[in-house]
C-alpha positions in Angstrom: 246.3 84.6 226.0 250.0 85.3 225.9 251.5 88.5 227.2 255.2 88.1 226.3 256.3 91.7 227.1 255.0 91.3 230.6 256.6 87.9 231.4 260.2 88.7 232.4 259.3 89.2 236.1 256.4 88.3 238.3 256.7 91.0 240.9 257.5 94.7 240.7 258.0 96.5 243.9 256.8 100.1 244.4 260.2 100.9 245.8 261.7 100.5 242.4 261.4 103.5 240.0 258.7 102.9 237.5 261.0 103.6 234.6 263.2 100.7 235.7 260.2 98.5 235.8 259.1 99.3 232.3 262.6 98.9 230.9 262.7 95.5 232.6 259.5 94.6 230.8 261.1 95.6 227.5 259.4 99.0 227.1 261.0 102.4 227.5 259.4 105.3 229.4 259.1 108.3 227.0 261.8 110.9 227.5 261.1 113.8 229.8 258.3 112.2 231.7 260.2 112.1 235.0 260.4 115.8 235.0 256.8 116.6 234.1 255.4 119.7 235.7 252.8 119.1 238.4 249.2 119.5 237.1 246.6 121.9 238.4 243.6 120.4 240.2 242.7 117.1 238.5 244.4 117.7 235.2 246.2 114.6 233.7 249.9 114.7 233.0 252.1 112.4 230.9 253.8 111.1 234.1 253.0 107.4 234.5 251.5 106.8 237.9 252.0 103.6 239.9 250.9 104.7 243.3 247.7 105.2 245.3 246.1 108.5 246.3 247.2 108.0 249.9 250.5 107.0 251.5 250.9 104.1 253.9 249.3 100.7 253.9 247.1 101.4 250.9 246.8 99.3 247.7 245.0 99.9 244.4 243.7 96.9 242.5 243.5 97.2 238.7 242.2 94.6 236.3 243.1 94.4 232.6 241.6 93.0 229.4 238.0 92.8 230.3 235.1 92.8 230.3 234.8 89.1 230.3 231.3 87.5 230.4 232.2 84.9 233.0 234.9 86.2 235.2 234.2 89.9 235.4 230.7 89.5 237.0 232.2 87.0 239.5 235.0 89.5 240.3 232.4 92.3 240.7 230.6 90.2 243.3 233.8 89.5 245.2 234.7 93.2 245.3 231.2 94.2 246.4 231.3 91.5 249.2 234.6 93.0 250.5 233.6 96.7 249.9 236.5 97.3 247.6 236.6 99.6 244.6 239.0 98.9 241.7 240.0 100.2 238.3 239.1 98.2 235.2 241.3 98.7 232.1 238.9 97.9 229.3 239.8 96.3 225.9 237.7 98.0 223.3 236.8 94.8 221.3 235.6 93.2 224.5 233.6 96.3 225.4 231.8 96.0 222.1 231.0 92.4 222.8 229.8 92.9 226.3 228.6 96.5 226.9 226.2 95.3 229.6 229.1 94.2 231.8 230.8 97.7 231.4 227.5 99.1 232.7 227.7 96.8 235.7 231.3 97.9 236.4 230.3 101.6 236.2 227.1 101.1 238.2 229.2 99.5 241.0 231.3 102.6 241.3 234.5 101.3 239.9 236.9 103.4 237.8 237.3 103.0 234.1 240.5 102.9 232.1 241.1 103.0 228.4 243.2 99.9 227.4 243.1 100.5 223.6 240.8 99.0 221.0 242.6 95.9 220.0 245.3 95.4 222.6 248.1 96.4 220.2 251.7 97.2 221.0 251.7 100.9 220.5 255.4 101.5 221.3 256.3 102.6 217.8 253.0 104.2 216.8 252.7 107.8 215.7 250.8 110.2 218.0 248.0 110.5 215.3 247.5 106.7 215.2 247.5 106.5 219.0 244.9 109.2 219.3 242.6 107.6 216.7 242.7 104.3 218.6 242.2 105.9 222.0 239.3 108.0 220.7 237.6 104.9 219.2 238.1 103.0 222.5 236.6 105.8 224.6 233.7 106.1 222.2 232.7 102.4 222.5 233.0 102.7 226.3 230.7 105.6 226.2 228.3 103.8 224.0 227.9 101.4 226.9 228.0 104.0 229.6 227.0 107.5 228.2 229.1 110.3 229.7 231.4 107.8 231.4 234.4 109.2 233.1 237.5 107.5 231.7 240.2 108.7 234.1 243.1 106.5 233.1 244.9 105.0 230.2 247.1 101.9 230.3 249.4 100.8 227.4 249.2 97.1 226.5 252.4 95.2 227.5 253.7 98.3 229.2 254.9 99.5 225.8 254.3 103.2 226.2 256.0 105.0 223.3 254.2 108.3 222.7 251.0 107.1 224.4 251.4 109.0 227.7 251.5 112.4 226.1 248.5 111.6 223.9 246.5 110.1 226.7 247.2 113.1 229.0 246.1 115.5 226.2 242.8 113.6 226.2 242.4 113.9 230.0 243.5 110.4 230.8 246.3 109.8 233.3 248.8 107.1 232.2 248.4 104.2 234.7 251.3 101.9 235.4 251.8 99.5 238.3 254.1 98.7 241.2 253.3 95.0 241.4 252.6 92.7 238.5 251.3 89.4 239.7 251.7 87.3 236.5 248.2 85.9 236.4 248.0 85.7 232.6 249.3 82.2 232.8 247.3 80.8 235.7 249.8 79.1 238.2 247.1 78.1 240.8 245.2 80.2 243.3 247.6 79.6 246.2 250.5 80.8 244.1 248.7 83.9 243.0 247.9 84.7 246.7 251.5 84.2 247.5 252.7 86.5 244.7 250.2 89.2 245.8 251.2 89.0 249.4 255.0 89.0 248.7 254.8 91.6 245.9 252.8 94.4 247.4 254.3 97.5 248.9 252.6 100.4 250.7 250.9 102.8 248.2 251.3 100.5 245.2 249.1 99.8 242.2 248.6 96.0 241.6 248.2 94.7 238.1 245.8 91.7 237.6 243.5 90.5 234.9 239.8 89.9 234.6 239.8 89.2 230.8 242.0 87.7 228.1 241.6 84.1 229.2 240.4 81.9 232.1 240.7 84.2 235.2 238.9 82.1 237.7 242.1 81.6 239.7 242.5 85.4 239.9 238.9 85.8 241.1 239.5 83.2 243.8 242.9 84.7 244.8 241.3 88.2 245.2 238.5 86.8 247.2 241.0 85.1 249.6 243.6 87.8 249.9 241.4 90.9 250.4 240.1 89.9 253.8 243.5 88.7 254.9 245.1 92.0 254.0 242.2 94.0 255.5 242.7 92.1 258.8 246.4 93.3 258.7 245.5 96.9 258.4 245.7 97.3 254.6 243.2 99.5 252.9 242.2 99.7 249.3 242.5 103.0 247.4 242.2 104.5 244.0 245.2 105.1 241.9 246.8 108.6 242.0 245.0 110.9 239.5 248.1 112.7 238.3 251.8 112.4 238.2 
């Protein structure tokens, strides 16, 4: 599946401001987000987070566009083998097709993220239309996993528009990324490993995919790179919960 708005660059470094990353991808960060007031406790804010909960040699793996009936279970097995928790950004249409895999994700202790119902570009949508879509997506996730905690929202293509404010009002933290690996057009497992290793920065969120196409190379790359990074002192963390 093509993801044209994500294509302009393979690697985004955490050292770059996230706003610059989004602009480079052809999407603008909504005005006023950079100055958002800090939240109380675990309250979501409209600030787009692209970092882990801890500083230092921590990474957060996130996977978009699943669940996929072939690759998601394989990825779950890889993550379990290496004792890593990740965040899965779920495409509502795929959730409806494969609710049992969403249950597997939740049962394994991974975090859930709303990635919209149809993977539409919401950059120009009204707040009302965005809310209706996000509510529908969360509802189908909870049909699969009743009372599921959906902690995050990620806009397809990084095209945020008014989505951060709407998502935050629904209790979901907008989830960006510090490193985008470019696995939507599979370049080979070795190349994906190289992109991950060269693109990561301490405390960064990494964007990968488990759905939307053949992600076997992504599964293989993750299986290879996790133990390599662990041996070098990297640890795997959850994304920051608030901006």
